[in-house]
N, C-alpha and C positions, 0 to 999 in steps of 0.2 A: 504494501498500500504507501509505504513512506516512497520506495523508488518511482510508482507512479506518480505522486504529488510532485517529487523534484522535477521530472520530466514536465509536468505540466506547468510548474512555475517557470521551466528555463524556457518553454517554449511561448509562455504568454511574454516574458521578456525580451524575448526573440523578436516577436509580433511587434511589439510597443517599439522597440529600437529600430523597427522599418518603417513604422508609421511616422516614428519622428525624421526618421532619413527623407523619408518621400516629401515630408514637409518643408526640410530644409532644402533640398533637391529641386522642388518647384519654385521656391523663393530665389534660389541661386539661378535657375534657367529663367526667371523671370526680371532676373536685375533687382530684386527688392533686398537679397542677401547677396554681400559677397564675401563668398568661400571660396575657399583655395581646393579645399579638399574635403567634400560632401560626405564620405562615409567617417573621415575622421571628426568631422562636425557634429555627426549623427551619434557616435559613439559617446563623446564629451558630453553633449545635452542629456543623453539618455543616463549616463554615470551622475550627472548632477541632479538629475531626477529620481532615481530609482527608489528613494525611499518612499514615494507617493505612489509605487505600482507593485512593488516586488512585497507580499503578503508579510513574511517575516520580517523586512524592515519596516512595513507599517506598524505591525506589533510592538517592535522594538521602540520605536520612536512617539509612539501615541503621545506620550506625555513630555515631551523635550519640544520647547518654544521652537517654532522653525517658520518661514515665509509660507504663504498659501501655495498651493499647484499653481493657480494663475500667475501668481506674484514670480515664480520660478520659471515657468514657460516665457515670460516676458522677459526675464532677464537671460537666459539661455539664447533664447531667439533674437533678442535686441541687440546683443553685444556684435553678430555679423553687418548690422544695418550700417551703410555708408554714413547716414544722419548720425548715428551714434560716436563716430569719429569724429566728427568735426564740431561736438559740444564741448564748451569750455577751452577751445583753442583761439 
């Protein structure tokens, strides 16, 4: 049973990573994101947000202060925006 749950968690995390990669790839293709390496950007964004979708991490972090999922998405996807680099310059 535990082995099946482990495979299911792995598949869930992989699928979410693919979705995040697709969003970043579409943004890069449309010029909205300035990303040199889409797969690397997807891995970085997924790693930054894993506590929001990995069941064990959700349980371990439930009582810890943290940004909301929307705040993390804005942060992770906001960094590659060309407009972001120009702020404060």
